[in-house]
Residue, then its C-alpha position, 0 to 999 in steps of 0.5 A: m928778660r933777654t926777651i924784653l932786652l931783644l925787643a928793645s934792641v930791635g925797637y931802638v934800631l928801628a926807630l933810627p931811620l925815624q929819628a934820622t927824617a926828623q933831625e933832616q926835617a929840623s935840619t931845613f926848616h929854616s931854609q924855605a924861603d925858596w919858591s923854587r921848590v913850590l914850582t916843583l909841585k906836581p898837579g894833584a899833590q896834597i898841601i897844606v897853604t896858610v895866607r897871610g891873616g888866615q888858618p892853614l888850609r888843606r889844598v891840592v895843586v893844579r899850577a904853580e907859577p911864579s907869581q900864583l899858586t892855583f888850586l882845588n878845594l876839596t873840603d867842602p862836605m856837600v862834593p859828593r866823594s865821587v866828584e871829589r874823585v874826579l876833580l883830582n884826576l882832572a887836576s892830575t891829568h888835565p890842569e889847563a881845566f881849572a888855570s883857564p876860564h875858557a877851558a874846554s869841559f871834561v866829561d868823566r862818566d857822569v860827572q861834568v867839569g867846565p866853566d860853567g861849573v861841576f855837574l853830577d848826572g845833569r845836576k849841578i854840584t858847584e860853581l867851579r869858582d868854588v873848587a878851584g882858585t888862585i891865590a898870589r905868592d905874595d899872599i902866601v905865609e907858607i906851604a907844607a907839602r902832605k905825603k904818606g910813607g915818609g922816611i926810609l920806613g914808609r918806603l920799605g912798608p910793612v914787607g921791606g920792614y919785615f925783612a929788614g927787622a928780621f936781619a936786624g933782629g936776627y943780628i941782635g939776637a945773636l949778639l946778646c946770646r953770643c949764640d947761634s940758636g939766638f939768631l932765629p927767635g931774634m929774627v922773629a921778634g925783629g920781623i914782627s916789630g919791623g913790619v909793624a913799624g913798615y905799615r905805621a909808616a907807609v900809612r902815615e901821613t908826613e907834612r915838610v915845609i917846602y915855602r916860607a915867606p922870607 
């Protein structure tokens, strides 16, 4: 019974950061009509964008401007993963390759990207306009940023979660049994729980609405 109570107590303590993150997101949910948040998105950022009359779509930011958003569409199953990685890296390092129809061609090993299209080993995979495009700000209903490792536990990861859980578990274990002998089993239980929680939080993808049209 005491072991069950110990695990429940540790789990509750570890869940507090997740609850705080959820409450923070909820408190800011209705104040996202500020386009300045979109302008802070870095090239290569993963987003979900919804346009008027359309469904939410996964996109990659190329360039955010006051009047429009330039993006990459990497959801085409016909585009090989090797080409996707090059496009994603190019969006992060050379966004001008997609933001101008007169941009120079870029070559990364066997992948070439330029105004004439996207090529793999000299073979054309797709037109550039099929993987890159722009959306006018007035057409955008909502933008949500996607990232891994949200919240405190997500930033701590499995290692940080282990130590945080071990500390909390040892403290709780000593309190529950009112003796020093409860510290070690509490530390072990808390460390395992914290490591698992930290890992799950680190790999979990979260979405946060950063813009909603007024």
